[in-house]
C-alpha positions in Angstrom: -33.2 -68.2 58.3 -34.2 -64.6 58.7 -32.8 -62.2 56.2 -31.8 -59.2 56.9 -33.7 -56.8 54.7 -31.4 -53.5 55.2 -28.4 -55.6 54.3 -30.1 -56.9 51.6 -31.3 -53.7 49.9 -27.9 -52.5 50.1 -26.3 -54.9 48.2 -28.6 -54.8 45.8 -28.4 -51.0 45.2 -24.5 -51.7 45.4 -25.1 -54.0 42.6 -27.3 -51.5 40.5 -24.7 -48.6 41.0 -21.7 -50.7 39.9 -23.3 -52.2 36.9 -24.6 -48.5 35.4 -20.7 -47.1 36.3 -19.3 -50.4 33.8 -22.4 -49.1 31.6 -21.3 -45.8 31.3 -17.4 -46.6 30.8 -17.7 -49.1 28.4 -15.8 -48.2 25.7 -17.4 -48.7 21.9 -15.0 -50.7 19.3 -15.0 -52.8 16.1 -18.0 -51.7 14.9 -18.8 -51.8 11.5 -18.8 -48.8 9.3 -22.4 -48.5 9.1 -23.1 -49.1 13.1 -20.5 -46.4 13.4 -22.5 -44.3 11.7 -25.7 -44.7 13.1 -23.5 -44.5 16.5 -22.6 -40.7 15.9 -26.1 -40.4 14.2 -27.6 -41.2 17.7 -24.9 -38.8 19.0 -26.0 -35.8 17.1 -29.7 -36.1 18.0 -28.7 -36.6 21.8 -27.1 -33.2 21.5 -24.0 -35.4 22.5 -21.0 -33.8 20.1 -18.4 -34.9 22.5 -19.1 -38.1 22.2 -19.9 -38.0 18.6 -16.2 -36.3 18.2 -14.7 -39.3 20.1 -16.7 -42.1 18.3 -15.6 -40.5 14.9 -12.3 -40.8 15.7 -12.7 -44.4 16.3 -14.6 -44.7 13.1 -12.0 -43.5 11.3 -9.0 -45.1 13.2 -11.1 -48.8 12.5 -12.0 -48.1 8.7 -9.8 -45.7 7.1 -11.1 -46.1 3.5 -15.0 -46.1 4.4 -16.9 -44.0 2.1 -19.1 -42.8 4.8 -16.3 -40.6 6.7 -16.7 -38.0 3.9 -20.1 -37.8 4.9 -19.6 -38.0 8.1 -17.4 -35.1 8.8 -20.0 -32.6 6.5 -22.7 -33.8 9.0 -20.0 -33.1 12.3 -19.5 -29.9 10.8 -22.9 -29.3 10.5 -23.8 -30.3 13.9 -21.1 -28.1 15.3 -22.9 -25.2 13.3 -26.2 -25.8 14.5 -24.9 -25.8 18.2 -23.0 -22.8 17.5 -19.5 -24.7 17.9 -17.3 -22.7 15.1 -14.2 -23.6 15.7 -15.4 -27.2 16.0 -17.1 -26.9 12.7 -14.1 -25.5 10.6 -12.2 -27.8 12.4 -13.8 -30.5 10.7 -14.2 -29.2 7.2 -10.7 -28.6 7.2 -9.7 -32.1 7.9 -12.8 -32.5 5.1 -10.5 -30.9 2.8 -7.4 -32.1 3.5 -8.8 -36.1 3.2 -11.1 -35.3 0.6 -9.5 -31.9 -1.1 -10.7 -31.8 -5.2 -11.2 -28.9 -6.5 -15.4 -29.2 -6.4 -14.8 -30.4 -3.0 -12.6 -27.9 -1.7 -14.4 -25.1 -3.3 -17.5 -26.6 -0.8 -16.2 -26.9 2.5 -14.2 -23.3 1.4 -17.9 -21.8 1.3 -19.1 -23.5 4.6 -15.9 -22.0 6.5 -17.4 -19.0 5.0 -21.2 -19.4 5.9 -19.9 -21.0 9.9 -18.5 -17.6 10.4 -20.8 -15.8 9.1 -23.0 -17.8 11.5 -21.0 -16.7 14.5 -21.9 -13.4 14.3 -25.2 -13.7 16.2 -24.2 -10.8 18.5 -23.3 -7.2 16.8 -20.4 -6.2 18.9 -18.0 -9.2 18.9 -14.7 -10.7 17.5 -14.0 -8.1 15.5 -10.5 -9.6 14.0 -13.0 -12.8 13.0 -14.9 -10.3 11.1 -11.6 -8.9 9.0 -10.1 -12.2 8.6 -14.0 -13.2 7.3 -13.3 -10.6 4.9 -9.9 -11.5 3.4 -11.6 -14.9 3.1 -14.2 -14.1 1.1 -12.4 -12.0 -1.2 -9.7 -14.7 -1.5 -12.4 -16.9 -2.7 -14.1 -14.9 -4.9 -10.7 -14.6 -6.8 -10.6 -18.4 -6.6 -14.2 -19.2 -7.8 -15.1 -16.4 -9.7 -18.0 -18.0 -11.7 -19.0 -20.4 -8.8 -22.5 -21.2 -8.1 -22.3 -19.6 -4.7 -21.3 -15.8 -5.5 -25.0 -14.2 -4.5 -24.7 -15.6 -1.1 -21.4 -15.2 -0.5 -21.2 -11.4 -2.4 -24.0 -10.9 0.4 -22.1 -12.3 3.0 -19.4 -9.8 2.3 -21.9 -6.7 2.3 -23.0 -7.7 6.2 -19.7 -8.0 6.6 -18.8 -5.0 5.7 -21.5 -3.6 7.2 -21.0 -4.6 10.7 -17.3 -3.8 10.3 -18.0 -0.6 9.4 -20.7 -0.1 12.8 -18.2 -1.9 14.6 -15.7 0.9 14.3 -18.4 3.6 14.8 -19.2 2.4 17.9 -15.8 2.1 19.0 -15.2 5.8 18.2 -17.9 6.9 20.0 -16.3 4.7 23.3 -13.0 6.0 22.7 -14.2 9.9 22.3 -16.5 9.3 25.4 -14.2 8.0 27.1 -11.9 10.6 26.4 -8.9 9.1 24.9 -8.2 11.2 21.6 -5.7 9.4 20.3 -7.3 6.2 19.5 -10.6 8.1 18.6 -8.5 9.2 15.6 -7.4 6.5 14.5 -11.1 4.8 14.2 -12.6 7.9 12.8 -9.8 7.7 10.0 -11.3 4.6 9.0 -14.6 5.6 8.7 -14.0 8.9 6.8 -12.1 6.4 4.5 -14.5 3.9 4.4 -16.7 3.9 0.9 -19.5 2.9 3.4 -19.3 6.4 5.2 -22.4 7.7 3.6 -24.5 4.6 4.2 -27.8 4.8 5.8 -28.1 1.7 8.3 -30.5 0.6 11.1 -28.2 -0.3 14.3 -28.6 -4.2 15.2 -30.6 -4.8 18.4 -30.0 -7.1 21.0 -32.7 -8.4 23.4 -32.9 -6.6 27.0 -31.1 -9.2 28.9 -28.1 -8.7 27.1 -27.7 -4.9 26.8 -25.9 -4.4 29.8 -23.1 -7.1 29.1 -22.1 -5.4 25.7 
């Protein structure tokens, strides 16, 4: 019997691609806590945070009382910070506070949230509202935990937040002045003049050359 080589090759290719498709669409379920934990760690190592989130949801649904969930929330928060996904990181920390909120753990999670916001300011001319909100959060944190072990780190962040905000106000003032908008310029001039940092000698932040045209 003669074999149609082209037809056989086509069928083999079709079976291969269907098999791959089925493999990719398989959903994981009914894993043990340790298996879920290992899977999410693998997702993180593969830089697939979307899958990590989906697998965490399945993990927490199947094993709501697993002690591994607490550690996993902190791992996912840090993984998102490392990937510069700060909103997602804060969402995990909010869930951590909601689920495991003892006084000590809330203090630690709130510190991590402030640090995530601080780490998000890789560019000096972005998101003034988040900067101002972060200053408020730092002030609240220091009032709530006056003897916190994170005090030196938090106070350093606060100084840098305030310096960055002062710098941004001066940049906005210069922009309004150059574009002949005296009323708006006056608002920011008053902010600068009333700032305790007005006489501070600072070094302007620098950007890579390829980003300067967009700032």
